[in-house]
C-alpha positions as CSV (number, residue, x, y, z in Angstrom):
1,X,7.7,3.5,7.2
2,X,7.7,6.0,4.3
3,X,8.2,8.9,6.6
4,X,11.1,7.6,8.8
5,X,14.3,9.6,8.4
6,X,12.8,11.6,5.6
7,X,11.0,14.3,7.5
8,X,13.1,17.0,5.7
9,X,11.2,16.2,2.4
10,X,7.9,17.5,3.6
11,X,7.5,21.2,3.9
12,X,3.8,21.3,4.5
13,X,1.0,19.2,6.0
14,X,-0.6,19.1,2.5
15,X,2.6,17.6,1.0
16,X,2.9,15.0,3.8
17,X,-0.8,14.1,3.4
18,X,-0.4,13.6,-0.3
19,X,2.7,11.5,0.2
20,X,0.9,9.3,2.7
21,X,-2.1,8.7,0.3
22,X,0.3,7.8,-2.5
23,X,2.2,5.4,-0.2
24,X,-1.0,3.7,0.9
25,X,-2.2,3.3,-2.7
26,X,1.2,1.8,-3.6
27,X,1.2,-0.5,-0.6
28,X,-2.3,-1.9,-1.3
29,X,-2.5,-1.9,-5.0
30,X,1.0,-2.2,-6.6
31,X,3.3,-4.0,-4.1
32,X,3.6,-7.6,-5.0
33,X,4.1,-10.1,-2.1
34,X,5.5,-13.6,-2.5
35,X,3.6,-14.6,0.6
36,X,0.4,-13.7,-1.2
37,X,1.3,-16.0,-4.1
38,X,2.7,-13.1,-6.2
39,X,-0.4,-11.0,-6.0
40,X,-0.9,-7.5,-4.6
41,X,-2.9,-7.2,-1.3
42,X,-5.9,-5.9,-3.3
43,X,-5.7,-8.7,-5.8
44,X,-5.4,-11.3,-3.0
45,X,-8.5,-9.8,-1.2
46,X,-10.5,-9.8,-4.4
47,X,-9.6,-13.4,-5.1
48,X,-10.5,-14.4,-1.6
49,X,-13.9,-12.7,-1.9
50,X,-14.6,-14.5,-5.3
51,X,-13.5,-17.9,-4.0
52,X,-14.3,-18.0,-0.3
53,X,-12.9,-20.9,1.7
54,X,-15.3,-22.6,4.1
């Protein structure tokens, strides 16, 4: 998703690896989803582990 049609930006494997790590961090820790009640995926998982539904 973050790489599609942007291959020209990455001139080395190290640069691409760093960009992928940053994107994964953003995707899991900063991106707010309305489907997750306005929480980030990390916040939603943490909330679920504190209040498990049985």
